[in-house]
VEXDREN-2710 file (C-alpha; in Angstrom, 1 decimal):
% VEXDREN-2710
k/r/px/py/pz
1/MET/142.5/132.3/112.6
2/LYS/140.1/130.1/110.5
3/VAL/137.3/127.7/112.2
4/LEU/135.4/125.4/111.0
5/HIS/131.8/125.1/112.4
6/THR/130.0/122.1/112.2
7/SER/127.5/120.0/114.6
8/ASP/125.0/117.1/114.5
9/TRP/126.4/114.0/112.5
10/HIS/124.2/111.8/113.7
11/LEU/126.7/109.1/113.1
12/GLY/124.9/105.5/113.3
13/GLN/121.4/107.0/112.0
14/GLN/119.5/104.2/110.1
15/PHE/116.9/105.9/107.3
16/TYR/113.7/103.8/107.9
17/GLU/116.1/101.1/108.6
18/HIS/118.7/102.0/105.8
19/HIS/122.1/102.2/107.2
20/ARG/124.2/105.4/106.5
21/VAL/127.6/104.4/106.9
22/GLN/128.7/105.4/103.1
23/GLU/126.9/108.6/103.5
24/HIS/128.7/109.9/106.5
25/GLN/131.6/108.4/104.9
26/HIS/131.1/110.5/102.2
27/PHE/130.9/113.4/104.3
28/LEU/133.5/112.9/106.4
29/ASP/136.0/112.3/103.4
30/TRP/135.0/116.0/102.0
31/LEU/135.5/117.6/105.3
32/VAL/138.9/116.2/105.2
33/THR/139.9/117.6/102.0
34/THR/137.8/120.8/103.3
35/LEU/140.1/121.3/106.3
36/GLN/143.2/120.8/104.4
37/GLN/141.8/123.0/101.5
38/GLN/140.6/126.0/103.6
39/ALA/143.6/125.7/106.1
40/ILE/141.2/125.3/108.8
41/ASP/143.0/126.1/112.2
42/LEU/140.1/125.1/114.5
43/LEU/137.1/122.5/114.2
44/LEU/134.4/122.9/116.4
45/VAL/131.8/120.0/116.4
46/SER/128.7/121.2/118.5
47/GLY/127.1/118.1/119.7
48/ASP/125.0/114.7/118.6
49/ILE/128.0/113.2/117.1
50/TYR/126.6/110.3/117.6
51/HIS/122.3/109.2/116.9
52/THR/121.9/107.5/120.0
53/ALA/123.6/107.3/123.4
54/THR/124.9/103.6/122.5
55/PRO/125.7/104.1/118.8
56/PRO/127.5/101.3/116.6
57/SER/130.9/100.2/117.1
58/SER/131.2/101.0/112.6
59/ALA/130.3/104.3/114.1
60/GLU/132.8/105.4/116.9
61/GLN/135.4/103.5/114.6
62/GLN/134.1/106.6/111.7
63/LEU/134.7/109.0/114.5
64/TYR/137.7/108.3/115.6
65/GLN/139.1/107.4/111.8
66/PHE/138.1/110.9/110.9
67/ILE/140.2/112.4/113.6
68/LYS/143.2/110.3/112.6
69/GLN/142.6/111.4/109.3
70/ALA/142.0/115.2/109.8
71/LYS/145.4/115.4/112.3
72/GLN/147.5/113.7/109.2
73/ALA/146.1/116.0/106.6
74/CYS/146.4/119.1/109.0
75/PRO/149.0/118.7/111.8
76/GLU/148.5/122.0/113.4
77/LEU/144.5/121.1/113.6
78/HIS/143.0/121.8/116.8
79/ILE/139.3/120.1/117.7
80/VAL/136.7/120.9/120.5
81/ILE/133.3/118.4/120.5
82/ILE/131.0/118.7/123.1
83/ALA/127.7/116.3/123.6
84/GLY/124.6/116.8/122.2
85/ASN/121.2/115.3/123.8
86/HIS/121.6/112.1/121.5
87/ASP/125.4/112.0/122.9
88/SER/126.1/109.8/126.2
89/ALA/128.4/111.7/128.2
90/ASN/130.0/109.0/129.7
91/ARG/130.8/107.7/126.3
92/ILE/131.8/111.2/125.2
93/GLU/133.8/111.6/128.1
94/THR/135.7/108.0/128.2
95/ALA/138.2/108.7/125.2
96/LYS/139.3/112.3/126.6
97/PRO/142.5/111.3/127.6
98/LEU/143.2/109.4/124.3
99/LEU/141.8/112.4/121.9
100/LYS/143.9/115.2/123.9
101/GLN/146.9/113.5/122.3
102/PHE/145.6/114.4/118.9
103/ASP/144.9/118.2/119.6
104/THR/141.5/117.0/120.1
105/HIS/139.3/118.5/123.2
106/VAL/136.3/116.7/124.4
107/ILE/133.2/117.7/126.7
108/GLY/130.4/115.8/127.8
109/ARG/129.0/116.9/130.4
110/TYR/129.0/120.4/132.8
111/ASP/130.0/119.9/136.5
112/LYS/129.0/123.4/138.5
113/ALA/131.4/122.4/141.1
114/ALA/134.3/122.4/138.4
115/PRO/133.3/125.3/135.4
116/GLU/136.6/125.5/134.3
117/ALA/136.2/121.9/132.4
118/CYS/134.3/123.4/129.9
119/LEU/136.8/126.4/129.1
120/VAL/139.1/124.7/126.8
121/ASN/142.7/127.2/125.7
122/ILE/143.4/127.0/122.0
123/GLU/146.5/128.6/120.8
124/THR/147.1/128.0/116.9
125/GLY/149.7/129.3/114.7
126/LYS/147.4/132.2/113.7
127/GLY/145.9/132.8/117.4
128/LYS/144.1/132.0/120.4
129/ALA/141.1/131.3/120.8
130/GLN/139.0/131.0/124.6
131/VAL/136.7/128.2/123.7
132/VAL/133.8/127.3/126.4
133/ALA/132.5/124.4/124.9
134/MET/129.0/123.4/127.1
135/PRO/127.5/120.5/126.1
136/PHE/123.9/119.9/126.0
137/LEU/122.4/120.7/129.6
138/ARG/119.7/118.6/131.2
139/PRO/118.2/119.8/134.1
140/ALA/120.0/117.7/136.4
141/ASP/123.3/119.3/135.0
142/VAL/121.8/123.4/136.3
143/THR/120.6/125.3/139.1
144/LEU/116.7/125.2/139.4
145/ASP/114.2/127.3/141.2
146/THR/111.2/124.7/141.4
147/GLN/108.7/127.8/142.2
148/ASN/110.2/129.4/138.4
149/ASP/108.6/128.7/135.5
150/LYS/111.7/130.1/133.5
151/ALA/114.0/127.8/136.0
152/TYR/115.9/125.8/133.2
153/GLN/116.6/129.0/131.3
154/GLN/117.9/130.7/134.2
155/GLY/119.9/127.5/134.9
156/VAL/121.5/127.3/131.7
157/ALA/122.3/131.5/131.6
158/GLN/124.1/130.2/135.0
159/ALA/125.9/127.9/133.4
160/TYR/127.2/129.8/130.7
161/GLN/128.4/132.8/132.6
162/SER/130.2/130.4/135.3
163/VAL/132.4/129.3/132.6
164/VAL/132.4/132.7/130.5
165/GLU/133.9/134.5/133.5
166/LEU/136.9/132.4/133.2
167/CYS/137.9/134.2/130.3
168/GLU/140.3/136.5/130.3
169/GLU/139.5/139.9/128.7
170/ASN/142.9/139.6/125.6
171/THR/143.0/139.6/122.3
172/ALA/141.7/136.2/121.6
173/PRO/138.4/135.8/120.9
174/ILE/135.8/134.2/122.8
175/ILE/134.2/131.7/121.0
176/VAL/130.8/129.6/122.8
177/MET/129.5/126.5/121.8
178/GLY/126.2/124.8/122.8
179/HIS/124.0/122.6/121.8
180/LEU/120.2/123.3/122.7
181/HIS/117.3/125.7/121.1
182/ALA/117.7/129.2/120.8
183/LYS/115.2/131.5/120.7
184/GLY/115.8/134.1/118.1
185/GLY/115.6/137.0/120.3
186/THR/114.6/138.4/124.1
187/ILE/111.0/137.4/125.2
188/SER/108.7/140.2/127.2
189/GLU/108.3/138.9/130.6
190/ASP/104.6/138.7/130.9
191/SER/103.3/138.6/127.4
192/GLU/104.7/135.6/125.8
193/ARG/104.6/131.9/126.2
194/ASN/107.8/129.3/126.9
195/ILE/108.4/127.3/123.6
196/SER/109.2/123.8/124.3
197/ILE/111.3/121.1/122.4
198/GLY/111.8/117.8/123.5
199/GLY/110.7/118.9/127.1
200/PHE/113.1/121.5/127.4
201/ASP/112.4/125.1/127.2
202/ALA/114.0/127.4/124.7
203/VAL/116.2/130.0/125.5
204/THR/117.0/133.3/124.5
205/ALA/120.3/134.4/122.8
206/GLU/120.9/136.3/126.0
207/VAL/122.7/133.3/127.7
208/PHE/125.5/133.6/125.9
209/THR/126.5/136.6/127.0
210/ASP/127.8/140.1/125.3
211/LYS/131.3/139.0/125.7
212/ALA/131.2/136.1/123.1
213/ASP/132.9/136.8/119.8
214/TYR/131.4/134.2/118.1
215/VAL/128.2/131.4/119.1
216/ALA/128.7/127.8/117.4
217/LEU/125.2/126.0/117.8
218/GLY/124.0/122.6/117.2
219/HIS/120.5/121.1/117.4
220/LEU/118.6/122.6/115.3
221/HIS/118.5/120.9/111.9
222/LYS/118.4/124.0/109.7
223/ALA/121.2/126.6/109.0
224/GLN/120.5/130.0/110.1
225/VAL/121.4/132.9/111.8
226/VAL/120.3/133.3/116.1
227/ALA/118.7/136.9/116.8
228/LYS/119.9/138.4/113.8
229/CYS/123.5/138.3/114.6
230/ASP/125.4/137.3/112.2
231/ALA/128.0/135.9/114.6
232/LYS/125.4/133.8/116.5
233/ARG/125.0/130.5/114.2
234/TYR/123.5/127.0/113.6
235/CYS/125.3/125.6/111.1
236/GLY/122.9/122.5/110.8
237/THR/123.2/118.8/109.5
238/PRO/125.5/118.2/107.1
239/MET/123.1/115.9/105.5
240/PRO/119.1/115.4/106.1
241/MET/118.0/113.3/108.5
242/SER/114.2/113.2/107.9
243/PHE/112.3/113.6/104.2
244/SER/110.9/116.9/105.9
245/GLU/114.5/118.2/105.6
246/LYS/115.2/117.3/101.7
247/ASN/115.2/120.8/100.7
248/TYR/117.6/122.1/103.1
249/GLN/120.8/124.0/102.1
250/HIS/122.8/121.6/104.3
251/GLN/125.9/123.3/104.9
252/VAL/129.4/123.9/107.4
253/LEU/130.6/127.3/108.4
254/VAL/133.8/128.7/108.0
255/CYS/134.3/131.6/110.2
256/GLU/137.5/134.0/109.9
257/PHE/138.7/135.9/113.0
258/ASN/141.7/139.2/113.0
259/GLY/142.3/139.0/116.6
260/LYS/139.2/139.4/118.6
261/ALA/136.7/140.1/115.7
262/CYS/135.0/137.1/113.7
263/VAL/135.2/139.2/110.2
264/SER/133.4/136.6/108.3
265/VAL/131.3/133.9/108.3
266/ASN/130.5/131.8/105.0
267/PRO/128.8/128.3/104.5
268/LEU/130.7/125.5/102.5
269/TYR/127.2/123.5/101.1
270/THR/127.9/119.8/101.8
271/PRO/127.5/117.3/99.2
272/ARG/124.8/115.0/99.0
273/LEU/125.4/111.4/98.1
274/ARG/121.5/110.0/98.0
275/GLU/119.1/112.2/97.2
276/LEU/115.6/112.3/98.5
277/ILE/112.5/111.4/96.4
278/VAL/108.4/111.9/97.8
279/LEU/106.0/110.9/95.0
280/PRO/104.2/113.0/94.2
281/GLU/105.9/116.5/95.6
282/LYS/102.4/117.7/97.1
283/GLY/99.6/115.5/98.0
284/GLY/98.5/112.3/97.3
285/ALA/98.1/110.0/94.0
286/ASP/96.2/106.6/93.2
287/ILE/98.2/103.4/92.7
288/ASP/98.0/103.4/89.1
289/THR/99.2/107.1/89.1
290/LEU/102.4/106.0/91.3
291/CYS/103.4/103.5/89.4
292/ASN/103.9/105.1/86.3
293/GLU/105.6/108.0/88.5
294/ILE/107.9/105.2/89.8
295/GLU/108.3/103.6/86.3
296/GLN/109.4/107.3/84.9
297/LEU/112.7/107.4/87.2
298/ASP/115.5/108.5/85.6
299/LEU/118.0/106.8/88.4
300/LYS/121.1/107.2/85.6
301/SER/121.2/110.8/87.2
302/TYR/121.7/109.7/90.5
303/GLU/125.2/109.5/91.8
304/ALA/124.1/106.7/94.3
305/SER/120.8/105.0/95.1
306/PRO/118.0/107.8/96.1
307/TYR/115.5/107.6/99.0
308/LEU/112.2/106.8/97.8
309/ARG/109.0/107.6/99.8
310/LEU/105.7/107.1/98.5
311/ARG/102.1/108.8/99.0
312/LEU/99.3/106.9/98.6
313/ASN/95.5/108.3/98.6
314/ALA/94.1/107.3/101.5
315/SER/90.9/107.0/99.5
316/GLU/92.9/104.0/97.4
317/THR/90.2/100.8/97.4
318/ASP/92.6/98.6/95.5
319/SER/93.8/95.7/98.3
320/GLN/96.7/94.4/95.6
321/PHE/98.3/98.4/96.0
322/ARG/101.5/96.8/98.0
323/GLU/102.2/93.9/95.9
324/LYS/101.6/96.3/92.4
325/ILE/104.8/99.0/93.9
326/SER/106.6/96.0/95.3
327/LEU/106.2/94.9/91.1
328/SER/107.5/98.5/90.0
329/LEU/109.9/98.8/92.1
330/LYS/111.4/95.5/91.2
331/GLY/115.0/95.8/89.6
332/LYS/115.2/99.6/90.4
333/ASP/118.1/101.1/92.5
334/ILE/116.1/102.6/95.0
335/LEU/116.0/102.2/98.6
336/PHE/112.8/102.2/99.4
337/CYS/111.2/104.4/102.8
338/GLY/107.3/103.0/102.5
339/ILE/103.7/104.2/101.8
340/GLU/102.4/107.3/103.3
341/ARG/98.4/107.6/103.1
342/VAL/97.1/110.7/102.9
343/GLN/93.7/112.0/103.0
344/ASP/91.6/112.8/99.9
345/VAL/90.5/116.6/100.6
346/GLN/86.4/117.9/99.3
347/LYS/86.8/121.5/97.8
348/HIS/83.6/123.7/97.5
349/ASP/83.0/127.2/96.5
350/ASP/87.2/127.3/97.1
351/GLU/86.5/125.9/101.0
352/VAL/88.4/123.1/101.9
353/ILE/85.7/120.5/103.7
354/PHE/86.4/117.8/106.0
355/GLN/84.3/115.4/107.4
356/ASP/85.6/115.1/110.0
357/LEU/88.8/116.0/112.4
358/GLY/90.5/112.3/111.4
359/GLN/90.6/114.1/107.7
360/VAL/92.9/116.7/108.9
361/GLU/95.4/114.3/110.9
362/LYS/95.9/112.3/108.1
363/LEU/96.7/115.2/105.8
364/ASN/100.1/116.2/104.9
365/PRO/101.3/119.1/107.0
366/LEU/102.6/121.1/104.2
367/ASP/99.7/120.6/102.2
368/LEU/97.2/121.6/105.6
369/LEU/99.5/124.9/105.6
370/ASP/99.4/125.8/102.2
371/MET/95.5/125.1/102.2
372/VAL/95.3/126.9/105.3
373/PHE/97.4/129.9/103.5
374/LYS/95.4/130.5/101.2
375/GLN/91.6/130.5/103.0
376/GLN/92.9/132.7/105.7
377/VAL/95.9/134.9/103.7
378/ASP/96.2/134.9/99.9
379/SER/94.1/132.1/97.8
380/GLU/96.5/133.6/94.6
381/GLN/100.0/133.1/96.3
382/THR/101.9/130.7/96.7
383/LEU/102.9/129.4/100.7
384/PRO/105.8/131.4/101.5
385/GLU/108.7/129.6/101.3
386/ASN/109.6/131.1/105.4
387/LEU/106.6/129.4/106.4
388/ALA/107.1/126.2/105.0
389/ASP/110.9/126.3/106.4
390/CYS/109.3/126.7/109.9
391/LEU/107.0/124.0/109.6
392/ALA/109.7/121.9/108.5
393/GLU/112.0/122.9/111.4
394/VAL/109.0/121.7/113.6
395/LEU/108.3/118.8/112.1
396/SER/112.0/117.7/112.1
397/ALA/112.2/118.5/115.7
398/MET/109.1/116.2/116.3
399/GLU/110.4/113.2/114.6
400/GLU/114.0/113.5/116.1
401/GLU/112.2/113.4/119.6
402/GLN/110.2/110.4/118.9
403/ASN/113.1/108.7/117.7
404/ALA/115.4/109.6/120.5
END
């Protein structure tokens, strides 16, 4: 049996006021073709179908049209969709009776009194699967002990356990879906502090129980393995949701099962319709340099109009900088995404000197991390990619929280 794991489509998102309908359709068309070419039996969508709880009608139409086209291309395909923190549980649940006619199961909320509603039994021509389809859990959804600072984590664990224990011990794999922030491993009881994103504690990988044969997660936008277990995965977003994600390898995951065993998990990289350009890549530049770099852009190499964001030195005194940039952009097939003012940095004896904390706040975070790394670790070494990725993940989560 072959399963495709994807999440965080964010249909209906506007990128700096630019509509992304065309980009999303490009991905969905590719996904329909991929489902057919890969002979996928089960499609899992782990939350954040929409970007807001009240998506535009065009976003809902895209989802329903995709399901129709996917079933036409793959008549035996089954689909399971859970709600994420951006989705409205009521909106997701409304279409449940209709979508069930297309072998599509949608789960918008978890009910402590009826955990069986989150267990979806799938039977395909190549085998069966027991899917624990757990949507995003808010504090109100789980039992909380207000005297315990780990109450949310424990409530989430109880919710997963209540559904997993309904699964039968047979040859059908148990696939656990979730939309949350999972830590990479178990934390000690008394030495590590809790991590919180969006006001909700991160949970450990233990909440999924040791009965799970594969864990299909959504919420974090960077594809990654959880707790060093190849069968616990975030697939990430199919396209960048912010400029901090422009270097991510966006993907979906194809999992193959032999009986209960998940024998392989392989990424399929998603095509990107629009590229993201930042000028300059690091630090800032004066207005004349920026205008020159805009003029030098080779836009013929792009499939569609790219997004462009500029970094202008905060010390720039030319009051006509906006007019000059507008003139440089005139006639160019670019989707402009604004100007970021970047604070200049003074250097003295290989040390960075800041006049006040305000200068630090205006620095690009990646540049600041690079400076600290060179000062504190190794002045000759470039910033390790894994550190840059960690920072990008934090920035993406912060931006997502602000836009929620």
